C-alpha positions as CSV (number, residue, x, y, z in Angstrom):
1,L,-46.9,6.7,19.1
2,G,-49.1,8.6,21.3
3,K,-52.3,7.3,20.1
4,T,-54.9,6.4,22.8
5,H,-57.5,4.8,20.4
6,S,-57.6,2.2,17.8
7,T,-58.5,3.1,14.3
8,N,-62.1,2.0,15.0
9,G,-62.4,4.3,17.9
10,K,-62.1,1.9,20.9
11,P,-59.6,3.2,23.5
12,Y,-56.5,1.2,24.2
13,N,-56.0,-0.2,27.8
14,K,-53.8,2.1,29.7
15,R,-51.7,-0.7,31.1
16,W,-51.0,-1.9,27.5
17,I,-50.0,1.7,26.6
18,K,-47.6,1.8,29.5
19,S,-46.1,-1.5,28.6
20,I,-45.5,-0.4,25.0
21,W,-43.7,2.6,26.4
22,N,-41.9,0.8,28.9
23,G,-40.7,-1.8,26.2
24,L,-39.6,1.1,24.0
25,K,-37.4,2.7,26.8
26,A,-35.9,-0.9,27.6
27,L,-35.3,-1.6,23.8
28,N,-33.7,1.6,23.0
29,K,-29.9,1.6,22.5
30,N,-29.5,5.0,20.8
31,P,-28.5,7.5,23.6
32,T,-29.8,10.4,21.4
33,L,-33.2,9.1,21.6
34,T,-33.5,8.6,25.3
35,S,-34.4,12.1,26.2
36,L,-37.0,12.3,23.3
37,I,-38.4,9.1,24.7
38,E,-38.6,10.4,28.2
39,E,-40.2,13.5,27.1
40,S,-42.8,11.8,25.0
41,Y,-43.6,9.2,27.4
42,M,-47.3,8.2,27.5
43,K,-48.3,11.1,25.4
44,G,-46.2,10.7,22.2
45,S,-44.6,13.1,19.7
46,E,-44.7,13.7,16.2
47,L,-40.9,14.0,16.1
48,L,-40.4,10.5,17.9
49,T,-43.0,9.0,15.5
50,T,-41.2,10.4,12.4
51,I,-37.6,9.3,13.8
52,L,-39.0,5.8,14.5
53,F,-41.3,5.3,11.5
54,G,-40.8,7.8,9.0
55,H,-38.1,6.1,6.7
56,S,-37.9,5.4,3.2
57,I,-36.6,2.6,1.0
58,S,-35.9,2.1,-2.7
59,T,-35.9,-0.7,-4.9
60,I,-32.8,-1.4,-7.0
61,T,-34.7,0.2,-9.9
62,G,-34.5,3.3,-8.2
63,R,-38.2,3.8,-6.9
64,L,-38.5,5.4,-3.6
65,R,-41.2,4.5,-1.3
66,G,-41.5,7.1,1.5
67,G,-43.0,6.8,5.2
68,V,-42.5,3.2,5.6
69,T,-42.9,1.0,8.5
70,F,-40.3,-1.5,9.4
71,T,-42.2,-4.3,7.8
72,Q,-42.9,-2.3,4.6
73,G,-39.2,-1.6,4.6
74,C,-38.2,-5.1,4.7
75,N,-40.8,-6.3,2.0
76,T,-40.3,-3.2,-0.6
77,P,-37.0,-4.5,-2.0
78,F,-38.7,-7.7,-3.1
79,S,-42.4,-7.1,-3.6
80,G,-41.6,-3.5,-4.9
81,L,-39.1,-5.0,-7.6
82,A,-41.7,-7.4,-8.7
83,A,-44.2,-4.6,-9.1
84,D,-41.7,-2.6,-11.1
85,G,-41.2,-5.4,-13.4
86,A,-44.7,-6.1,-13.9
87,K,-45.6,-2.4,-14.6
88,L,-42.3,-2.3,-17.1
89,A,-44.3,-5.4,-18.8
90,L,-47.5,-3.5,-18.9
91,F,-45.8,-0.5,-20.4
92,N,-44.2,-2.7,-23.0
93,L,-47.3,-4.5,-23.9
94,L,-49.2,-1.3,-24.5
95,H,-46.2,0.0,-26.4
96,V,-46.6,-2.6,-28.9
97,G,-50.2,-2.3,-29.1
98,Y,-52.0,-4.9,-27.1
99,D,-55.2,-3.9,-25.2
100,I,-54.6,-4.3,-21.5
101,I,-58.1,-5.3,-20.0
102,G,-57.0,-5.7,-16.5
103,F,-54.1,-6.3,-13.9
104,I,-54.8,-8.2,-11.0
105,H,-51.9,-8.7,-8.5
106,D,-49.5,-10.5,-10.7
107,E,-52.0,-11.3,-13.6
108,I,-52.2,-9.3,-16.7
109,I,-55.5,-9.7,-18.7
110,I,-55.1,-8.7,-22.4
111,E,-57.8,-8.8,-25.2
112,I,-56.6,-10.3,-28.4
113,D,-58.3,-10.9,-31.6
114,K,-59.8,-14.4,-31.7
115,S,-59.0,-14.9,-35.4
116,S,-55.2,-14.2,-34.9
117,N,-52.8,-17.0,-34.3
118,L,-53.6,-17.3,-30.5
119,H,-50.7,-19.7,-29.7
120,L,-48.3,-17.2,-31.4
121,E,-49.7,-14.0,-29.6
122,A,-49.5,-15.8,-26.3
123,S,-45.8,-16.6,-27.0
124,F,-45.0,-13.0,-28.0
125,I,-46.8,-11.8,-24.9
126,E,-44.9,-14.3,-22.8
127,K,-41.6,-13.2,-24.2
128,I,-42.3,-9.4,-23.7
129,M,-43.4,-10.2,-20.0
130,I,-40.2,-12.2,-19.3
131,E,-37.8,-9.9,-21.0
132,S,-39.5,-7.0,-19.0
133,M,-39.0,-8.6,-15.7
134,Q,-35.4,-10.0,-16.6
135,S,-34.3,-6.5,-17.2
136,V,-35.2,-5.7,-13.7
137,V,-33.7,-8.8,-12.1
138,P,-31.1,-10.0,-14.6
139,N,-29.6,-12.9,-12.5
140,I,-32.9,-14.5,-11.6
141,P,-34.7,-17.1,-13.9
142,I,-38.0,-15.6,-14.9
143,K,-41.1,-17.7,-16.0
144,C,-44.6,-17.1,-16.8
145,E,-47.6,-18.9,-17.7
146,C,-50.1,-17.7,-20.5
147,C,-53.5,-19.0,-20.6
148,L,-56.4,-18.4,-23.2
149,S,-59.9,-18.0,-22.3
150,E,-63.0,-16.1,-23.7
151,R,-63.7,-14.9,-20.2
152,W,-61.6,-14.2,-17.2
153,S,-61.8,-16.8,-14.4
154,K,-59.4,-17.8,-11.6
155,S,-60.0,-21.4,-12.7
156,V,-58.4,-20.9,-16.3
157,Q,-55.6,-23.4,-16.8
158,P,-53.2,-23.7,-19.9
159,V,-54.5,-25.9,-22.4
160,Y,-52.3,-27.6,-25.1
161,N,-53.1,-29.4,-28.3
162,E,-51.3,-32.4,-29.7
163,Y,-48.7,-30.1,-31.1
164,N,-47.9,-28.5,-27.8
165,E,-49.7,-25.2,-28.9
166,L,-51.6,-23.3,-26.5
167,V,-55.3,-23.3,-27.2
168,L,-58.7,-21.7,-25.6
169,W,-59.6,-23.0,-22.3
170,T,-63.1,-23.8,-21.7
171,P,-65.0,-24.7,-18.4
172,P,-65.4,-28.5,-17.9
173,D,-68.5,-30.3,-19.6
174,N,-70.3,-30.3,-16.4
175,K,-69.8,-26.5,-15.5
176,S,-70.7,-23.1,-16.8
177,Y,-68.7,-20.0,-16.9
178,D,-71.1,-18.8,-14.2
179,E,-70.0,-21.5,-11.8
180,F,-66.2,-20.0,-12.1
181,N,-67.2,-16.7,-10.7
182,I,-67.0,-14.9,-14.1
């Protein structure tokens, strides 16, 4: 509150700024804020900004996120909890000796020896990931999907042989790895 220019340096329309302040005054139901809003009207105040937007929130795992907006405060208990479970899975995978190559949003990329039993390795990795997340959200069913590929690609899909064992994915015959943005 009190900023007169957007992040790209363009000034806000003064009528729009005034409508925001008038809206804040009209929506305020907290008598202790009334005088602070009046004092800060059209110019802003660090104290008012902190009171309105300087909250903290924690996940049920106890991780604290400070200085959150209203939307971040509503989202953190869910997305933050998923992040906590994913981080625990990363730690547990590293702890048992896997080489983590990348972590993209909710996808863990692990390098494993091609001569190993790939299906067994993938099953063990899946078990670690599910157990890690399950420890964070014990009452929610957890699933994950493993894929095997020589290179990372968003197009990789799990492929199973006739024994229902996970096997290496390769691009379709008429495509190259390059066409899959690898």
